[in-house]
PDB file with one MODEL, atoms N, CA, C and O in Angstrom:
MODEL        1
ATOM      1  N   MET A   1     103.513  54.097 111.889  1.00  0.00           N
ATOM      2  CA  MET A   1     103.831  55.493 112.102  1.00  0.00           C
ATOM      3  C   MET A   1     103.719  55.795 113.587  1.00  0.00           C
ATOM      4  O   MET A   1     102.705  55.470 114.205  1.00  0.00           O
ATOM      5  N   SER A   2     104.708  56.390 114.153  1.00  0.00           N
ATOM      6  CA  SER A   2     104.700  56.642 115.587  1.00  0.00           C
ATOM      7  C   SER A   2     104.015  57.970 115.891  1.00  0.00           C
ATOM      8  O   SER A   2     103.838  58.816 115.014  1.00  0.00           O
ATOM      9  N   ALA A   3     103.639  58.126 117.144  1.00  0.00           N
ATOM     10  CA  ALA A   3     102.947  59.348 117.573  1.00  0.00           C
ATOM     11  C   ALA A   3     103.869  60.555 117.515  1.00  0.00           C
ATOM     12  O   ALA A   3     103.406  61.677 117.313  1.00  0.00           O
ATOM     13  N   GLY A   4     105.179  60.338 117.690  1.00  0.00           N
ATOM     14  CA  GLY A   4     106.122  61.449 117.655  1.00  0.00           C
ATOM     15  C   GLY A   4     106.245  62.071 116.278  1.00  0.00           C
ATOM     16  O   GLY A   4     106.394  63.287 116.158  1.00  0.00           O
ATOM     17  N   SER A   5     106.185  61.245 115.228  1.00  0.00           N
ATOM     18  CA  SER A   5     106.321  61.784 113.878  1.00  0.00           C
ATOM     19  C   SER A   5     105.092  62.580 113.469  1.00  0.00           C
ATOM     20  O   SER A   5     105.192  63.508 112.666  1.00  0.00           O
ATOM     21  N   VAL A   6     103.932  62.225 114.015  1.00  0.00           N
ATOM     22  CA  VAL A   6     102.721  62.983 113.710  1.00  0.00           C
ATOM     23  C   VAL A   6     102.817  64.384 114.310  1.00  0.00           C
ATOM     24  O   VAL A   6     102.411  65.359 113.678  1.00  0.00           O
ATOM     25  N   GLY A   7     103.350  64.486 115.520  1.00  0.00           N
ATOM     26  CA  GLY A   7     103.506  65.784 116.161  1.00  0.00           C
ATOM     27  C   GLY A   7     104.473  66.682 115.420  1.00  0.00           C
ATOM     28  O   GLY A   7     104.273  67.894 115.345  1.00  0.00           O
ATOM     29  N   VAL A   8     105.532  66.085 114.867  1.00  0.00           N
ATOM     30  CA  VAL A   8     106.517  66.875 114.122  1.00  0.00           C
ATOM     31  C   VAL A   8     105.892  67.426 112.857  1.00  0.00           C
ATOM     32  O   VAL A   8     106.089  68.597 112.532  1.00  0.00           O
ATOM     33  N   SER A   9     105.133  66.598 112.129  1.00  0.00           N
ATOM     34  CA  SER A   9     104.532  67.089 110.890  1.00  0.00           C
ATOM     35  C   SER A   9     103.451  68.126 111.190  1.00  0.00           C
ATOM     36  O   SER A   9     103.262  69.067 110.420  1.00  0.00           O
ATOM     37  N   ALA A  10     102.741  67.957 112.307  1.00  0.00           N
ATOM     38  CA  ALA A  10     101.719  68.939 112.666  1.00  0.00           C
ATOM     39  C   ALA A  10     102.360  70.281 112.998  1.00  0.00           C
ATOM     40  O   ALA A  10     101.838  71.329 112.616  1.00  0.00           O
ATOM     41  N   ARG A  11     103.485  70.257 113.706  1.00  0.00           N
ATOM     42  CA  ARG A  11     104.178  71.510 114.018  1.00  0.00           C
ATOM     43  C   ARG A  11     104.711  72.163 112.750  1.00  0.00           C
ATOM     44  O   ARG A  11     104.624  73.382 112.595  1.00  0.00           O
ATOM     45  N   TRP A  12     105.263  71.359 111.838  1.00  0.00           N
ATOM     46  CA  TRP A  12     105.781  71.908 110.588  1.00  0.00           C
ATOM     47  C   TRP A  12     104.649  72.534 109.783  1.00  0.00           C
ATOM     48  O   TRP A  12     104.800  73.616 109.215  1.00  0.00           O
ATOM     49  N   GLU A  13     103.513  71.840 109.742  1.00  0.00           N
ATOM     50  CA  GLU A  13     102.375  72.356 108.992  1.00  0.00           C
ATOM     51  C   GLU A  13     101.867  73.659 109.610  1.00  0.00           C
ATOM     52  O   GLU A  13     101.517  74.592 108.887  1.00  0.00           O
ATOM     53  N   GLU A  14     101.825  73.729 110.929  1.00  0.00           N
ATOM     54  CA  GLU A  14     101.370  74.939 111.605  1.00  0.00           C
ATOM     55  C   GLU A  14     102.307  76.107 111.322  1.00  0.00           C
ATOM     56  O   GLU A  14     101.846  77.222 111.078  1.00  0.00           O
ATOM     57  N   GLN A  15     103.613  75.866 111.352  1.00  0.00           N
ATOM     58  CA  GLN A  15     104.572  76.932 111.060  1.00  0.00           C
ATOM     59  C   GLN A  15     104.457  77.375 109.610  1.00  0.00           C
ATOM     60  O   GLN A  15     104.537  78.568 109.317  1.00  0.00           O
ATOM     61  N   TYR A  16     104.269  76.426 108.702  1.00  0.00           N
ATOM     62  CA  TYR A  16     104.149  76.768 107.290  1.00  0.00           C
ATOM     63  C   TYR A  16     102.895  77.599 107.057  1.00  0.00           C
ATOM     64  O   TYR A  16     102.933  78.608 106.353  1.00  0.00           O
ATOM     65  N   LEU A  17     101.779  77.170 107.651  1.00  0.00           N
ATOM     66  CA  LEU A  17     100.532  77.894 107.442  1.00  0.00           C
ATOM     67  C   LEU A  17     100.584  79.287 108.047  1.00  0.00           C
ATOM     68  O   LEU A  17     100.037  80.225 107.466  1.00  0.00           O
ATOM     69  N   CYS A  18     101.224  79.447 109.196  1.00  0.00           N
ATOM     70  CA  CYS A  18     101.341  80.774 109.805  1.00  0.00           C
ATOM     71  C   CYS A  18     102.149  81.705 108.913  1.00  0.00           C
ATOM     72  O   CYS A  18     101.773  82.862 108.723  1.00  0.00           O
ATOM     73  N   LYS A  19     103.250  81.213 108.367  1.00  0.00           N
ATOM     74  CA  LYS A  19     104.057  82.046 107.476  1.00  0.00           C
ATOM     75  C   LYS A  19     103.297  82.340 106.194  1.00  0.00           C
ATOM     76  O   LYS A  19     103.384  83.442 105.651  1.00  0.00           O
ATOM     77  N   HIS A  20     102.556  81.357 105.713  1.00  0.00           N
ATOM     78  CA  HIS A  20     101.809  81.546 104.481  1.00  0.00           C
ATOM     79  C   HIS A  20     100.702  82.575 104.692  1.00  0.00           C
ATOM     80  O   HIS A  20     100.511  83.445 103.842  1.00  0.00           O
ATOM     81  N   ARG A  21      99.970  82.498 105.804  1.00  0.00           N
ATOM     82  CA  ARG A  21      98.917  83.463 106.094  1.00  0.00           C
ATOM     83  C   ARG A  21      99.489  84.862 106.260  1.00  0.00           C
ATOM     84  O   ARG A  21      98.880  85.833 105.812  1.00  0.00           O
ATOM     85  N   ALA A  22     100.633  84.978 106.888  1.00  0.00           N
ATOM     86  CA  ALA A  22     101.240  86.289 107.101  1.00  0.00           C
ATOM     87  C   ALA A  22     101.655  86.916 105.778  1.00  0.00           C
ATOM     88  O   ALA A  22     101.588  88.135 105.621  1.00  0.00           O
ATOM     89  N   SER A  23     102.081  86.099 104.830  1.00  0.00           N
ATOM     90  CA  SER A  23     102.519  86.661 103.557  1.00  0.00           C
ATOM     91  C   SER A  23     101.340  87.111 102.710  1.00  0.00           C
ATOM     92  O   SER A  23     101.518  87.905 101.787  1.00  0.00           O
ATOM     93  N   LEU A  24     100.144  86.625 103.001  1.00  0.00           N
ATOM     94  CA  LEU A  24      98.978  87.039 102.228  1.00  0.00           C
ATOM     95  C   LEU A  24      98.375  88.340 102.736  1.00  0.00           C
ATOM     96  O   LEU A  24      97.562  88.948 102.040  1.00  0.00           O
ATOM     97  N   ASN A  25      98.750  88.779 103.924  1.00  0.00           N
ATOM     98  CA  ASN A  25      98.132  89.961 104.507  1.00  0.00           C
ATOM     99  C   ASN A  25      98.477  91.232 103.746  1.00  0.00           C
ATOM    100  O   ASN A  25      97.579  91.988 103.377  1.00  0.00           O
ATOM    101  N   ILE A  26      99.748  91.480 103.506  1.00  0.00           N
ATOM    102  CA  ILE A  26     100.185  92.740 102.923  1.00  0.00           C
ATOM    103  C   ILE A  26     100.882  92.461 101.599  1.00  0.00           C
ATOM    104  O   ILE A  26     101.820  91.666 101.540  1.00  0.00           O
ATOM    105  N   LEU A  27     100.424  93.111 100.545  1.00  0.00           N
ATOM    106  CA  LEU A  27     101.076  92.985  99.249  1.00  0.00           C
ATOM    107  C   LEU A  27     101.591  94.364  98.868  1.00  0.00           C
ATOM    108  O   LEU A  27     100.808  95.262  98.558  1.00  0.00           O
ATOM    109  N   THR A  28     102.891  94.529  98.890  1.00  0.00           N
ATOM    110  CA  THR A  28     103.491  95.806  98.543  1.00  0.00           C
ATOM    111  C   THR A  28     104.098  95.708  97.157  1.00  0.00           C
ATOM    112  O   THR A  28     104.123  94.633  96.558  1.00  0.00           O
ATOM    113  N   SER A  29     104.580  96.813  96.655  1.00  0.00           N
ATOM    114  CA  SER A  29     105.206  96.804  95.340  1.00  0.00           C
ATOM    115  C   SER A  29     106.519  96.037  95.357  1.00  0.00           C
ATOM    116  O   SER A  29     106.996  95.603  94.309  1.00  0.00           O
ATOM    117  N   LYS A  30     107.113  95.864  96.545  1.00  0.00           N
ATOM    118  CA  LYS A  30     108.352  95.095  96.645  1.00  0.00           C
ATOM    119  C   LYS A  30     108.083  93.595  96.659  1.00  0.00           C
ATOM    120  O   LYS A  30     108.935  92.821  96.223  1.00  0.00           O
ATOM    121  N   THR A  31     106.924  93.164  97.148  1.00  0.00           N
ATOM    122  CA  THR A  31     106.642  91.739  97.242  1.00  0.00           C
ATOM    123  C   THR A  31     105.923  91.201  96.015  1.00  0.00           C
ATOM    124  O   THR A  31     105.847  89.985  95.843  1.00  0.00           O
ATOM    125  N   GLY A  32     105.396  92.059  95.164  1.00  0.00           N
ATOM    126  CA  GLY A  32     104.709  91.604  93.970  1.00  0.00           C
ATOM    127  C   GLY A  32     105.694  91.270  92.862  1.00  0.00           C
ATOM    128  O   GLY A  32     106.908  91.332  93.055  1.00  0.00           O
ATOM    129  N   THR A  33     105.157  90.913  91.698  1.00  0.00           N
ATOM    130  CA  THR A  33     106.011  90.624  90.546  1.00  0.00           C
ATOM    131  C   THR A  33     106.597  91.920  90.010  1.00  0.00           C
ATOM    132  O   THR A  33     106.268  93.005  90.491  1.00  0.00           O
ATOM    133  N   ARG A  34     107.461  91.805  89.022  1.00  0.00           N
ATOM    134  CA  ARG A  34     108.102  93.021  88.510  1.00  0.00           C
ATOM    135  C   ARG A  34     107.129  93.906  87.746  1.00  0.00           C
ATOM    136  O   ARG A  34     107.416  95.081  87.516  1.00  0.00           O
ATOM    137  N   ASN A  35     105.994  93.369  87.353  1.00  0.00           N
ATOM    138  CA  ASN A  35     104.986  94.159  86.653  1.00  0.00           C
ATOM    139  C   ASN A  35     103.931  94.731  87.592  1.00  0.00           C
ATOM    140  O   ASN A  35     103.044  95.460  87.148  1.00  0.00           O
ATOM    141  N   TYR A  36     104.013  94.416  88.878  1.00  0.00           N
ATOM    142  CA  TYR A  36     103.006  94.871  89.834  1.00  0.00           C
ATOM    143  C   TYR A  36     103.322  96.288  90.277  1.00  0.00           C
ATOM    144  O   TYR A  36     104.407  96.551  90.795  1.00  0.00           O
ATOM    145  N   TYR A  37     102.378  97.208  90.076  1.00  0.00           N
ATOM    146  CA  TYR A  37     102.535  98.596  90.502  1.00  0.00           C
ATOM    147  C   TYR A  37     101.341  98.958  91.359  1.00  0.00           C
ATOM    148  O   TYR A  37     100.212  98.995  90.869  1.00  0.00           O
ATOM    149  N   LYS A  38     101.572  99.221  92.613  1.00  0.00           N
ATOM    150  CA  LYS A  38     100.488  99.493  93.543  1.00  0.00           C
ATOM    151  C   LYS A  38     100.052 100.951  93.500  1.00  0.00           C
ATOM    152  O   LYS A  38      98.864 101.242  93.646  1.00  0.00           O
ATOM    153  N   GLY A  39     100.966 101.849  93.307  1.00  0.00           N
ATOM    154  CA  GLY A  39     100.623 103.258  93.297  1.00  0.00           C
ATOM    155  C   GLY A  39     100.585 103.833  94.694  1.00  0.00           C
ATOM    156  O   GLY A  39     100.913 103.151  95.665  1.00  0.00           O
ATOM    157  N   LYS A  40     100.191 105.073  94.794  1.00  0.00           N
ATOM    158  CA  LYS A  40     100.159 105.775  96.077  1.00  0.00           C
ATOM    159  C   LYS A  40      98.749 106.191  96.474  1.00  0.00           C
ATOM    160  O   LYS A  40      98.584 107.019  97.370  1.00  0.00           O
ATOM    161  N   ASN A  41      97.742 105.641  95.833  1.00  0.00           N
ATOM    162  CA  ASN A  41      96.345 105.917  96.159  1.00  0.00           C
ATOM    163  C   ASN A  41      96.016 107.404  96.008  1.00  0.00           C
ATOM    164  O   ASN A  41      95.325 107.978  96.850  1.00  0.00           O
ATOM    165  N   CYS A  42      96.506 108.017  94.946  1.00  0.00           N
ATOM    166  CA  CYS A  42      96.177 109.411  94.693  1.00  0.00           C
ATOM    167  C   CYS A  42      95.680 109.540  93.252  1.00  0.00           C
ATOM    168  O   CYS A  42      95.983 108.705  92.400  1.00  0.00           O
ATOM    169  N   LEU A  43      94.926 110.582  92.999  1.00  0.00           N
ATOM    170  CA  LEU A  43      94.332 110.782  91.687  1.00  0.00           C
ATOM    171  C   LEU A  43      95.302 111.494  90.760  1.00  0.00           C
ATOM    172  O   LEU A  43      96.223 112.178  91.206  1.00  0.00           O
ATOM    173  N   SER A  44      95.080 111.325  89.467  1.00  0.00           N
ATOM    174  CA  SER A  44      95.920 112.017  88.501  1.00  0.00           C
ATOM    175  C   SER A  44      95.537 113.491  88.477  1.00  0.00           C
ATOM    176  O   SER A  44      94.381 113.840  88.718  1.00  0.00           O
ATOM    177  N   THR A  45      96.503 114.353  88.187  1.00  0.00           N
ATOM    178  CA  THR A  45      96.247 115.790  88.152  1.00  0.00           C
ATOM    179  C   THR A  45      96.275 116.335  86.734  1.00  0.00           C
ATOM    180  O   THR A  45      96.218 117.550  86.542  1.00  0.00           O
ATOM    181  N   GLY A  46      96.360 115.477  85.754  1.00  0.00           N
ATOM    182  CA  GLY A  46      96.404 115.929  84.374  1.00  0.00           C
ATOM    183  C   GLY A  46      96.362 114.764  83.414  1.00  0.00           C
ATOM    184  O   GLY A  46      95.790 113.713  83.702  1.00  0.00           O
ATOM    185  N   ARG A  47      96.998 114.981  82.230  1.00  0.00           N
ATOM    186  CA  ARG A  47      97.020 113.914  81.228  1.00  0.00           C
ATOM    187  C   ARG A  47      98.337 113.953  80.466  1.00  0.00           C
ATOM    188  O   ARG A  47      99.027 114.972  80.455  1.00  0.00           O
ATOM    189  N   HIS A  48      98.676 112.847  79.836  1.00  0.00           N
ATOM    190  CA  HIS A  48      99.882 112.746  79.027  1.00  0.00           C
ATOM    191  C   HIS A  48      99.552 113.087  77.584  1.00  0.00           C
ATOM    192  O   HIS A  48      98.502 112.699  77.072  1.00  0.00           O
ATOM    193  N   THR A  49     100.447 113.812  76.932  1.00  0.00           N
ATOM    194  CA  THR A  49     100.267 114.117  75.519  1.00  0.00           C
ATOM    195  C   THR A  49     100.917 113.028  74.684  1.00  0.00           C
ATOM    196  O   THR A  49     101.585 112.141  75.215  1.00  0.00           O
ATOM    197  N   SER A  50     100.718 113.100  73.387  1.00  0.00           N
ATOM    198  CA  SER A  50     101.304 112.095  72.496  1.00  0.00           C
ATOM    199  C   SER A  50     102.817 112.245  72.390  1.00  0.00           C
ATOM    200  O   SER A  50     103.500 111.309  71.975  1.00  0.00           O
ATOM    201  N   LYS A  51     103.355 113.414  72.759  1.00  0.00           N
ATOM    202  CA  LYS A  51     104.798 113.640  72.696  1.00  0.00           C
ATOM    203  C   LYS A  51     105.490 113.372  74.024  1.00  0.00           C
ATOM    204  O   LYS A  51     106.687 113.627  74.153  1.00  0.00           O
ATOM    205  N   GLY A  52     104.762 112.861  75.016  1.00  0.00           N
ATOM    206  CA  GLY A  52     105.365 112.481  76.279  1.00  0.00           C
ATOM    207  C   GLY A  52     105.344 113.546  77.352  1.00  0.00           C
ATOM    208  O   GLY A  52     105.883 113.334  78.438  1.00  0.00           O
ATOM    209  N   LYS A  53     104.741 114.672  77.078  1.00  0.00           N
ATOM    210  CA  LYS A  53     104.654 115.715  78.096  1.00  0.00           C
ATOM    211  C   LYS A  53     103.417 115.490  78.959  1.00  0.00           C
ATOM    212  O   LYS A  53     102.537 114.699  78.618  1.00  0.00           O
ATOM    213  N   TYR A  54     103.368 116.197  80.074  1.00  0.00           N
ATOM    214  CA  TYR A  54     102.254 116.072  81.007  1.00  0.00           C
ATOM    215  C   TYR A  54     101.591 117.426  81.161  1.00  0.00           C
ATOM    216  O   TYR A  54     102.255 118.412  81.482  1.00  0.00           O
ATOM    217  N   ILE A  55     100.296 117.482  80.935  1.00  0.00           N
ATOM    218  CA  ILE A  55      99.546 118.728  81.029  1.00  0.00           C
ATOM    219  C   ILE A  55      98.701 118.687  82.294  1.00  0.00           C
ATOM    220  O   ILE A  55      97.904 117.769  82.488  1.00  0.00           O
ATOM    221  N   LEU A  56      98.879 119.695  83.161  1.00  0.00           N
ATOM    222  CA  LEU A  56      98.073 119.796  84.372  1.00  0.00           C
ATOM    223  C   LEU A  56      96.704 120.363  84.031  1.00  0.00           C
ATOM    224  O   LEU A  56      96.593 121.304  83.245  1.00  0.00           O
ATOM    225  N   ILE A  57      95.672 119.794  84.619  1.00  0.00           N
ATOM    226  CA  ILE A  57      94.311 120.276  84.438  1.00  0.00           C
ATOM    227  C   ILE A  57      93.888 120.934  85.748  1.00  0.00           C
ATOM    228  O   ILE A  57      93.927 120.309  86.807  1.00  0.00           O
ATOM    229  N   ALA A  58      93.483 122.204  85.667  1.00  0.00           N
ATOM    230  CA  ALA A  58      93.198 122.995  86.867  1.00  0.00           C
ATOM    231  C   ALA A  58      92.053 122.399  87.685  1.00  0.00           C
ATOM    232  O   ALA A  58      92.056 122.506  88.912  1.00  0.00           O
ATOM    233  N   GLU A  59      91.076 121.776  87.029  1.00  0.00           N
ATOM    234  CA  GLU A  59      89.941 121.200  87.748  1.00  0.00           C
ATOM    235  C   GLU A  59      90.340 119.977  88.568  1.00  0.00           C
ATOM    236  O   GLU A  59      89.653 119.623  89.526  1.00  0.00           O
ATOM    237  N   LYS A  60      91.450 119.325  88.198  1.00  0.00           N
ATOM    238  CA  LYS A  60      91.886 118.122  88.907  1.00  0.00           C
ATOM    239  C   LYS A  60      92.856 118.413  90.048  1.00  0.00           C
ATOM    240  O   LYS A  60      93.138 117.526  90.854  1.00  0.00           O
ATOM    241  N   LEU A  61      93.370 119.634  90.131  1.00  0.00           N
ATOM    242  CA  LEU A  61      94.304 119.975  91.194  1.00  0.00           C
ATOM    243  C   LEU A  61      93.569 120.093  92.527  1.00  0.00           C
ATOM    244  O   LEU A  61      92.421 120.535  92.549  1.00  0.00           O
ATOM    245  N   PRO A  62      94.196 119.713  93.632  1.00  0.00           N
ATOM    246  CA  PRO A  62      93.523 119.823  94.932  1.00  0.00           C
ATOM    247  C   PRO A  62      93.341 121.282  95.337  1.00  0.00           C
ATOM    248  O   PRO A  62      94.198 122.129  95.086  1.00  0.00           O
ATOM    249  N   LYS A  63      92.211 121.550  95.965  1.00  0.00           N
ATOM    250  CA  LYS A  63      91.906 122.905  96.428  1.00  0.00           C
ATOM    251  C   LYS A  63      91.929 122.891  97.947  1.00  0.00           C
ATOM    252  O   LYS A  63      91.162 122.161  98.575  1.00  0.00           O
ATOM    253  N   TYR A  64      92.796 123.688  98.537  1.00  0.00           N
ATOM    254  CA  TYR A  64      92.929 123.763  99.988  1.00  0.00           C
ATOM    255  C   TYR A  64      92.179 124.985 100.495  1.00  0.00           C
ATOM    256  O   TYR A  64      92.409 126.100 100.025  1.00  0.00           O
ATOM    257  N   VAL A  65      91.289 124.778 101.448  1.00  0.00           N
ATOM    258  CA  VAL A  65      90.527 125.869 102.049  1.00  0.00           C
ATOM    259  C   VAL A  65      91.204 126.230 103.358  1.00  0.00           C
ATOM    260  O   VAL A  65      91.222 125.432 104.296  1.00  0.00           O
ATOM    261  N   VAL A  66      91.766 127.439 103.423  1.00  0.00           N
ATOM    262  CA  VAL A  66      92.480 127.902 104.610  1.00  0.00           C
ATOM    263  C   VAL A  66      91.683 129.042 105.226  1.00  0.00           C
ATOM    264  O   VAL A  66      91.391 130.024 104.544  1.00  0.00           O
ATOM    265  N   PRO A  67      91.326 128.932 106.502  1.00  0.00           N
ATOM    266  CA  PRO A  67      90.565 130.024 107.123  1.00  0.00           C
ATOM    267  C   PRO A  67      91.442 131.248 107.359  1.00  0.00           C
ATOM    268  O   PRO A  67      92.665 131.152 107.452  1.00  0.00           O
ATOM    269  N   ASP A  68      90.784 132.398 107.453  1.00  0.00           N
ATOM    270  CA  ASP A  68      91.491 133.645 107.733  1.00  0.00           C
ATOM    271  C   ASP A  68      91.820 133.693 109.222  1.00  0.00           C
ATOM    272  O   ASP A  68      90.911 133.642 110.051  1.00  0.00           O
ATOM    273  N   LEU A  69      93.087 133.789 109.573  1.00  0.00           N
ATOM    274  CA  LEU A  69      93.521 133.739 110.965  1.00  0.00           C
ATOM    275  C   LEU A  69      94.025 135.085 111.476  1.00  0.00           C
ATOM    276  O   LEU A  69      94.773 135.126 112.453  1.00  0.00           O
ATOM    277  N   THR A  70      93.635 136.172 110.844  1.00  0.00           N
ATOM    278  CA  THR A  70      94.057 137.480 111.344  1.00  0.00           C
ATOM    279  C   THR A  70      93.321 137.772 112.644  1.00  0.00           C
ATOM    280  O   THR A  70      92.102 137.622 112.724  1.00  0.00           O
ATOM    281  N   GLY A  71      94.060 138.185 113.651  1.00  0.00           N
ATOM    282  CA  GLY A  71      93.483 138.474 114.952  1.00  0.00           C
ATOM    283  C   GLY A  71      93.230 137.232 115.793  1.00  0.00           C
ATOM    284  O   GLY A  71      92.576 137.323 116.832  1.00  0.00           O
ATOM    285  N   PHE A  72      93.720 136.099 115.383  1.00  0.00           N
ATOM    286  CA  PHE A  72      93.530 134.858 116.147  1.00  0.00           C
ATOM    287  C   PHE A  72      94.520 134.841 117.301  1.00  0.00           C
ATOM    288  O   PHE A  72      95.707 135.076 117.075  1.00  0.00           O
ATOM    289  N   PRO A  73      94.078 134.569 118.546  1.00  0.00           N
ATOM    290  CA  PRO A  73      94.970 134.721 119.701  1.00  0.00           C
ATOM    291  C   PRO A  73      96.064 133.656 119.806  1.00  0.00           C
ATOM    292  O   PRO A  73      97.103 133.923 120.412  1.00  0.00           O
ATOM    293  N   LEU A  74      95.876 132.494 119.256  1.00  0.00           N
ATOM    294  CA  LEU A  74      96.881 131.435 119.399  1.00  0.00           C
ATOM    295  C   LEU A  74      97.997 131.598 118.380  1.00  0.00           C
ATOM    296  O   LEU A  74      97.778 132.118 117.285  1.00  0.00           O
ATOM    297  N   LYS A  75      99.174 131.159 118.738  1.00  0.00           N
ATOM    298  CA  LYS A  75     100.338 131.214 117.862  1.00  0.00           C
ATOM    299  C   LYS A  75     100.636 129.805 117.341  1.00  0.00           C
ATOM    300  O   LYS A  75     100.258 128.826 117.984  1.00  0.00           O
ATOM    301  N   PRO A  76     101.299 129.685 116.201  1.00  0.00           N
ATOM    302  CA  PRO A  76     101.548 128.352 115.646  1.00  0.00           C
ATOM    303  C   PRO A  76     102.581 127.539 116.415  1.00  0.00           C
ATOM    304  O   PRO A  76     102.556 126.310 116.350  1.00  0.00           O
ATOM    305  N   TYR A  77     103.481 128.183 117.137  1.00  0.00           N
ATOM    306  CA  TYR A  77     104.521 127.465 117.870  1.00  0.00           C
ATOM    307  C   TYR A  77     104.456 127.823 119.350  1.00  0.00           C
ATOM    308  O   TYR A  77     104.051 128.926 119.715  1.00  0.00           O
ATOM    309  N   VAL A  78     104.855 126.891 120.187  1.00  0.00           N
ATOM    310  CA  VAL A  78     104.866 127.108 121.634  1.00  0.00           C
ATOM    311  C   VAL A  78     106.306 127.035 122.108  1.00  0.00           C
ATOM    312  O   VAL A  78     107.030 126.097 121.777  1.00  0.00           O
ATOM    313  N   GLU A  79     106.720 128.032 122.887  1.00  0.00           N
ATOM    314  CA  GLU A  79     108.084 128.044 123.411  1.00  0.00           C
ATOM    315  C   GLU A  79     108.243 126.997 124.499  1.00  0.00           C
ATOM    316  O   GLU A  79     107.278 126.621 125.163  1.00  0.00           O
ATOM    317  N   HIS A  80     109.477 126.530 124.673  1.00  0.00           N
ATOM    318  CA  HIS A  80     109.759 125.560 125.727  1.00  0.00           C
ATOM    319  C   HIS A  80     109.672 126.197 127.109  1.00  0.00           C
ATOM    320  O   HIS A  80     109.453 125.500 128.100  1.00  0.00           O
ATOM    321  N   SER A  81     109.840 127.510 127.184  1.00  0.00           N
ATOM    322  CA  SER A  81     109.848 128.181 128.488  1.00  0.00           C
ATOM    323  C   SER A  81     108.450 128.558 128.982  1.00  0.00           C
ATOM    324  O   SER A  81     108.333 129.156 130.051  1.00  0.00           O
ATOM    325  N   THR A  82     107.399 128.232 128.251  1.00  0.00           N
ATOM    326  CA  THR A  82     106.057 128.579 128.710  1.00  0.00           C
ATOM    327  C   THR A  82     105.665 127.704 129.895  1.00  0.00           C
ATOM    328  O   THR A  82     106.045 126.535 129.953  1.00  0.00           O
ATOM    329  N   PRO A  83     104.905 128.260 130.845  1.00  0.00           N
ATOM    330  CA  PRO A  83     104.497 127.448 132.003  1.00  0.00           C
ATOM    331  C   PRO A  83     103.502 126.365 131.585  1.00  0.00           C
ATOM    332  O   PRO A  83     102.718 126.552 130.655  1.00  0.00           O
ATOM    333  N   LYS A  84     103.547 125.230 132.287  1.00  0.00           N
ATOM    334  CA  LYS A  84     102.679 124.097 131.956  1.00  0.00           C
ATOM    335  C   LYS A  84     101.226 124.377 132.331  1.00  0.00           C
ATOM    336  O   LYS A  84     100.316 124.070 131.561  1.00  0.00           O
ATOM    337  N   ASN A  85     101.004 124.962 133.516  1.00  0.00           N
ATOM    338  CA  ASN A  85      99.647 125.213 134.005  1.00  0.00           C
ATOM    339  C   ASN A  85      99.308 126.684 133.837  1.00  0.00           C
ATOM    340  O   ASN A  85      99.728 127.518 134.639  1.00  0.00           O
ATOM    341  N   ILE A  86      98.563 126.999 132.812  1.00  0.00           N
ATOM    342  CA  ILE A  86      98.140 128.376 132.575  1.00  0.00           C
ATOM    343  C   ILE A  86      96.707 128.504 133.086  1.00  0.00           C
ATOM    344  O   ILE A  86      95.840 127.735 132.670  1.00  0.00           O
ATOM    345  N   PRO A  87      96.437 129.469 133.990  1.00  0.00           N
ATOM    346  CA  PRO A  87      95.070 129.590 134.551  1.00  0.00           C
ATOM    347  C   PRO A  87      94.074 130.087 133.533  1.00  0.00           C
ATOM    348  O   PRO A  87      92.894 130.240 133.847  1.00  0.00           O
TER     349      PRO A  87
ENDMDL
END
């Protein structure tokens, strides 16, 4: 066996292992089997009935806490014509 053939197999092995390691990093629903379902990492907001309908449960719905902004000096949008350096 010559020294050149050892280098070729080592390079092939390195390329194979790099591709193999890269494929193990991320498993998406497109790369898994047809039965693999990853989901969206969110909780259920209700339950399914025996007739196939979905019932929302109020305790499972997200609750957003919004502060009262009446009299707040800042506006939600900034115009393009505003000066950059405001004293």
